[in-house]
N, C-alpha and C positions, 0 to 999 in steps of 0.2 A: 492346479487353485495352492495357490499361497498361502498360507495364514503363520497370524504370529502371537506367542503371547506376550501381551499387553504390559513388559516391565516396568518400571518408575523413567528408567531411557527410552524406551521407545514411546512413552507418557509423552515422554518431552518433544519428542518427536522434530518436524519443522518451525514450531517453536521457539524451542532454544536453539536448536543448531543452524537456523537458516538465518543466525543473528550474525553469524561467521561470516560476512561477506566484504569484499569488496577490490577493487582493481587498482592499482597503483597508476597515475596517470601517464607516466615515463613508459608505458609497458605496449613499444607497439604491435601488435597481436592480429586487429584489425582493423578496417579501415568503412566512412563509410559506405555507401552504398548507392553510386551517386556518377552520373554517366563519364567524367572523366577517371574513376573509382581503379583500378589494381588489384590483383585474385589479392588476400594474404599474401606477408611471406613465410609466413610458419603455418602449419596447420597441429591439433590435435587430435588425441584420439577420443572419437565424439561416438558415445554409443547411440545406436539406431533407432527408429523410431518403430516399432512393431505396429505392422494394422490388424484390426480388427472388422467384423461385422456392421459394427457401428463405431462412428470415432470420431473425440472432440476436441476442438481448440478453442483454449482459454484465457483470456485474461482479465484479471481485474486491479484493480485501484491504480489505474496508471498515474491519475493528476495529472493531467497534462500531458506527460512524458512524450509530448511525439514524434518529437523532434529527435525523442536519442537522447542517450547517455556525450557529447559528444567528449569529458575527461575524462571517458575509462569506457576504452576499447571494447569490455567485453558484450558493454549492453550500445553500443554504437547502430542498429537498427534506428530506421524511425519507420513512422504508421506506416511509407511507400513501400519500403519493406518489407511490411507485413500483412499490406495488402493484396503482394506478388506473390512472397510466403500462400498468404490462404487463397486465390486460384489458381493456383501452383498443383494444393493440393488435392482443390477440391474436382480438377482434370484428372489427376492418376485414384481416386473416388473414386471417377466414375468409369475411367476402362476398366478402375478390378472390379464393376460391380456391387461396392460396400460403398454404405453411406457417411459422409463429414458433416458436424454441425459446429457451427463456430458460435459460442455464449463470454459476451462482458457480464464479470458482478458487478459494473458501475462505480463509485468513488470518482468522477473524472475532472474533480475541480481541487485546486490548492493544490498546491506544491509545483506549477514550473510558469517561466514568464510565459506564455502560449494560451496560458489559460485563464491568467490573471492576470498578466496585462488593461483584459477590457473592460469598459462595464458594460452588463454584468458583464463577473467573472465568464469564462468558454464564449465566449459569442461569436467567437473565430475559427478555435479548438472543436467545439462541439460541430461543426459547418464538414471539418476535416479527417471526425471521428468516423463521421452518418459515409465518411467515404469509403470505407471500406466492408465488403460483402460480409458484415456480419447475420445472424441469422434473428439472436437471438439478446433481448440484453435488458438488464435490469438496475434497479436506482440502491444509490447507494445515501449514506447519512450527508454526505455532504454536497446533495445538489437537495438538501432540506435545510442546511442552516442561514440561508441568504432569501429573503421571501423573491429576487427577483431570475434567483437561480429555479427557484423551483417553479414557477411559470415558465422559465426559460424551456423548460425537460419541456410540462405539459405542449407549451406551443411546439416545440421543435423537435424530441425524438418521437415522443409519444406517435404525434402523426406519419414519421418519414417511416417510422418500424412499421406502421400499417398492423395492428394488435400485438405485433411479438415484441411490445416492450412492456414489460408485464412488474406490476404493484399489488400483488394480490393485497398486501394490508396496508401501505399508501397513500392516499389522499389528497385531494387538494382543496380547497373553498373557491368554486368562482364568484365572477365581481355580484349577484346577487343574492348571497350565500349561498347554495348552494352547493353539497360537496357531491366529488363523483372522484372516481381511481385516475392519475393521471396514465397510467396505463390499464391495458386490460388484466383483470384476475385473472385468468386460466390462458391458453391457448394451445389449441390439439391443431394438428399434424399429419401428417404421413411423411414417413421418407421416401425420396426420391427414388432410392434404386431395390432395397432390402424390405422396400415396405413393410414396416416396422409403424405400427401407427402407436403413436406418443401425445398424452396430456402434459402439458408445463404448466409451474406455476414461477413465479419471483417473489423473492418472501426478503426483505430487509431485518436485521436484529429489531428487539423492542427500544429502541433510540424514543429518544423524551427530548433534545435539546434541542428540534427542528422549530423551527419559524413557526406565526402562528397560522400562515397560511395553510398551511400541509398538516397532517392528523397520520398519525402511525396506531397502529393495534394490533396491542401484543400476539403474538402466535400462536400462545394457547388459546385466544376468544377465538383466532382467523379459522383454526384449522376443524369445533363443531361449527360451526355458523353451516345455518343453512346452503349457500352455494360451493361449498370448500366437499361437504358433505357429498352432495347429487353428484361436483363433477369428479369425485373419484368413485362412484359409481356408473359413470356412464359403462354403456356394455363395447366391446373393443378394441378395451385397450390394452396393447402388449409391451407396456412399460410410460410408467410417471420420470419425470428428468425436470427436479426442483431446484434449481438454481437463483442466485441471487445476493446478498450480500450479508455474512455470517457466516461467525466461525466457525468452522467442522468440526473442535475438537475444544470437548471441555466445555464451551457456551451450549446452554437446553435447546437453543432453538428450533437446532434443526432433529432433535429427535423428540420434539413435537409434534413435527410432524410427521417424521418416521413411522412412531407410536402411533399416530392416525390414520395414516396410510394402510399400516401392517392391522389393523383391527379389522377392517374389512380382506387386504388382499395379505397372503400369508406368507406366499413367494414371490408375488409377479415382481421381474426387476426393478426398482428404484435408480436416479442417478443422480447425486446431487455436486453440486457445483459454489461454492463459499468465497469467504471474502475479506476485509473489514482488519485482521493483523496481520497482514502484510506477506506473510509465511508462503513458505512452497509446506506442503502437504497432505499425505493422503490419506486417508482413513479409512475402513473395510469397516461395515455396522454388521450387515448378516453376509452369510453366502448368497447373496443374489441384490444387493445394497453397498453403495460405496462411493467415498467423496473425493473430491483434489479439490484444493487451492493453489492456484501459481501466481503465490506471491506478492511483488506489490512493484511499482513508479514505471511498469516496462520493464521490468529485470530477464522476466519472463512471459514465456510462451509453454501452458499444462496445453498438455499430450497424451490422452487415455482414448487405449481401444477396448472393445468389449467381444468377446464370442460366447456362442450361445444362447440366445435372445430368438425364444418360438414361435416372429408373426402370428400371430392367426390359432395361435394354440391353446385349446378352452383350460382354466385352470384349475378344472376337476377332473384332466387327465392322466391314467394314473403314471406314471412316469413327464409328469409336466415339476420344473421346480429344484431341473437337476444344478451345480454352482454355478457359476459363472465365471468365465477368464478375465483377468484383466491385466494388463495392459500400461505402463499411464512412464509419463518423461516431462521434466522440466527442461526445459528449452533455453539454455541464455538467448539474451537478442541480439546477434549480432547475424551481423550479412555472411559471414560462411557459415553459420550454426542451418541459421533458415536456410540457405542456397544445397546445403547437407540434409540437411534432412526434403526438404523438395528435387531430389536430383537435379541441381540444377548449376551452372556454371558462373559465375561472380565476373566480374571487369567490362571494360567497353565492350567490348565483342561475345560474352556473355546470355547467359540465356536461363537468368536464373530474373531478371528486374522485366517485369511488366510495361505495358503502354498506362497503362492507369499506373501501379507501381510508385514509373517514376515521375507519373506525373504530379501526384500527390507530394512525391519527396520534395519537387519544383515548387509547390505552391508554398509548403512549410516550411522552406527556406526567403523563400520572399515576403512569405507573412513576418518571418524571425528579423526579417532588416524592415518591414513600416514598421513590426511595432518597437523598431528601436534594440529587440532585444540584445542583441551586438556588442552592443555598444560597450567600451571593454575601460573598465576604470583602474588597473593596476593589475600586480602580480601576487598569485598567492606566493610563496616562498617552499610551500613542500605541504603533505595532508593534512589538515585539524579534521580527528572522525572522533563519532558519538560513542556509539555502545564498541569501537574497535577496537578502543587507544583509550589508554588507564588514563582516570582521572583522580586527583589531581596528573599533571602530565603535560611535555611539550609540545604532545598530538594530538590533545585534549580538546576539541570547539570549546567545551565547557568553558576549560580553562581558558582556551585564549579571549571568553569575552570577558569572563570573572577578574579576569590578570590587566586585560587590554582596554577590552571596548566599553563595559555597560560606566564606569565615568566620564567616558566625553558624552552623557548623555545632560541635555543642559533645559531647566525647567522654560515654563513661555513665564515664571514669575521672572522678574530680577530681583526682590526681593530676596528672594529665596538662592539665588547664584551663594556660594560659598558657606553655608551650612553644613551642620554633620550631618551624612546620610549614610542610610543601606539600602543598596538595591538589589533586586532581589529577580530573579529570574527564573523561572521551570523548563527541565527540558527537554519539555510539549511542546513550547514554540518553537522550537529547535525541529526541521522536517528531516535535513539530508545533510554528508557531510560533506564539506569543502575540502577541493582534489584543486595541489598546487598547479602554478598554471597562472595563463588570466582569465581574470574574473571582470565576467557581464554582466550587465541590466538581465539580464537570465539569473546569472547569477545566485541571485541577492532571491529570487521567488526562489529558487530551490534550494536554500539553506531553513530561508525564516520567507513562509510567502504570506504570515499572516499580520494583520495594519491591525493588534492588539493597540490599544492606549494605554498610555500611563498614569496609575495616581497614587497619591502622596498618603499618608496620615502622617501629619504636623506632630516635631518634638516630641515623642516617643519616651517614656523613660529609658537609658540605654538601658537598664538591668534589663527590663522585660524584650526591648526590643531582638538581647543580643541571644535572645531564644528561641524566636519564632523558626532560625534557619531550621534548630534539630526539629521544633515542633511538625516543622515540612516533607521534613525527612523520613522522620518517622511516620509518616503517609504508608496508607496499599500506594497513592496514584497522586497523583492532580491536573494527567493529562486532560484535555479537551476530550481528546480521545485519543486511542492505540493508536498512533498515531509512527512509529517503530518497532521492528519484530520488540527487542530488547525490552519492552515501557510493558509488553504481553506475556512477555517469559519471564520478569516480575514478580507478576501478578501469579503466573503458574505457579511457579519456586513458593510461590507465599501461602496458595490454594490447597497445594495437593503435597508437597515435599517438603514444605517447612525451612525454618527459619536455617536448619544445620546445615541443610544441600552444602553443601562444597563446590564452590565454580571452579574451583582449579584443577577439582579432579574430574570435574564436565569435561576439560578441555585438553586436559590428559587424556580420559579415552575418546573425544574429536582425532586426534594425534594416531593414536594406536588405530581405530577404524577405518582409517582415510584409504585401506587397500592395501594389498600385495603387493604393488605398483610404491617403488623408490618415492617419494617426496617432493625430492629434490631433481624429480626428472618431469614432475607438472611444471606445463610455461604460466600459470598464472594461480592468484590466489582468488577465492567464491564461494559456492553456497556446496557446502558439503551436508544432502537433507541423509533425516535420518525418520520413515517416515513405518506404517504397520505393512510393505512390504520390503523393507528393508535400507541399505543407500545405496545402489544403483537407479535412483531415478532423474538421478543432473545428468544431462546430455555431455555432460562438460568435466571431466577426474580434475576434482583441483588441490591445488592445497589450502588448507583452512585458515582462518586469521583466529584468535584467539575471540573470547568473549569476556567483555567487563557489565561491572551492573553500572546502573550513572544515579547518581543523588533524583531524590524528584526537584531541585532544584539547588540554587546555585546563590550566592550576592557579596557583592563584594563594597567595602568603606570604602569612602572619603570624606576628606575633606574637614578630616580628623585631627583631635588638634598634636601640630608638629614633633611634642615633647613624647610620642608615643601612650599617654596616657589619655581613661576613654574618654567620653563626654561625656556631659550628666543628659541627655536629651538627644536626638535625632530621627530626621526627617525619614522617614520606611517608605521607599519609595515599589511599587510593585508592578505586573501586569494587568489587565483589569477583570480579566478571563482571574487572577491566582486571586481577587478580593474574599470569596466566602472563604477560598481557605488561610488566608490568612485573618482574616477578622478569628476562625472557628482557631486558628493557634492560640491569639490573645488573652481569648473564652478560656484556656485552658493552663494560659500563665501562670494567666490573673483574674482570680473568679469573680472578684471585687466589682471587677467591670462589664458589663456586660457586653454583647458586641454590638448594637443599636448606640452606644456611647461611646464608639469611637468617629472619630471625625471623619472620612474618606472625604478629596477632592482630587480634581482633575488634576493632574502633573504638569500635561506638555510634552512637548518633545517630539525625536523623532522615534516610531518603531525600529526595531531589532533591525530588520535589516537593511537600512538607512547607515544607522548606524556602523554597521561591518563594513558598508560599500566604503565610507569613509574612512575606516582606518588602513582599509586596504589602496585606497590613493597615499599614504604613505611611506609603502611599502616598495614602489615605483612605478613602472613600466615598462622594465628594458624588455619584458617577453612580449609585448607588444608590438613594435617592431616587423615582427614574424606571422604578424597577424595579418589570415587573408580574409 
């Protein structure tokens, strides 16, 4: 049993160090596992998975990335490859006489064209998602923003999983006005080979921005309800499995559940799986309870093995309660990594791709064409990054928007054209990096999937307007949710380490702790994860990217006086989500005017992803001639 003193460095763990990941688009290391593919030209020194008595495969925050990362070879597997992997692993488990459980922790919408180009979002991608042999699934907050998506989840996913789609604290309002849980509150089952009797729950964090046809109860309240207290007291339980959409470090929801179960069962095994904060992480709650979180966007497959569970043994036995043995891995989501851990080969004559897996890959390809996601707009000359590039800087995606894109916004009212204006955008409206190469319809959804409308406040005195950005960036955050690892990291820094924490020191520590192997020998940049078991959890050793803080918002001025002077007044334009934050900033700047006194109007114009598409067209189409 490995244990670690939780120093400030380890408290950061996946939350900070997971943010340093990427792969350059020109690094030809892996290829898609398609019928015509060949084995990858290079192999990396992978750390193998360790099998145990009970094993778990975990994904979370997939956000529609079922086609994989086509411009990032380290994450270029697709949902068909994942299905092949699961099928092989389940077969191996049967041969070994052990068990494997496949879980998904929610958030399957908002982030990719395969999920977001249909109405409702997920109409096609959720059908593909259900083709994989997943055992248990929970809901995420992105299944609750839009009423039609919540209804889709109730109508489609919950029936498909036949009691194994768990929403212990999430309900939906039916057409008759009554409330029911979207899925089941709990699920009890016995594993196939080891005969382990498991009680499972699926929780969402205390989410408050849901559509009106859903209801999320606070976890602290639910664990005191009669049904939960009765469920944890059922006789004959060998283990509790609590999975769902909540961060496994710092946030209170998991600990509320843990306290409730431990009040009844002092040492029964409890395994947690979480999500939402988009990081790789593993935490130890006590000697017989741990938690795993498997990243974001199908960059990661989480693996966990446990030994020491004693099926059928009474908790009153004098020798009950010995520490469990755990092993965890974070698998890079590419065919080489998945086939390696499945002990199969790639290529046209390889043994990795199963019949079901290849069929799903073909379905994904066909739908991408049908939805026009492969249509190319232009060629991006280099990588434009979020937290992996310094802002401001030549490779910063925020800088690109601030300096070249936002000023191309055209409002609906022609009388406003040519007026001085300040245009604000929050960094949370950008979801992912923009990589060099072909920019397609799908790329627009990947970089910014949201369809936020533009609002404006006319003729704000410039002496006030120029102070808005500073007020916005003084806030802890202004994100609709925690969309990137860095955004969560910023909150962790502010809440736990203080403003004196030096990111440059952390970057130096990352490089120093990246292992004895010369970093020049490592073939790819990527995740370097430190968790409660150390820093050997990533299956692929990587060179780490540096980490940079992002501002909450950026702004660009447009149509200001050509002589360089400031205008007397300017229109203030911003995304609709930013409205309460902008009004709060104005209230702090001008205490004589209340928030309600500022006139907020619709501005019109294209959403961010369309502005980016238009700008990319200007880069030319030279790379498209080689487009398949």
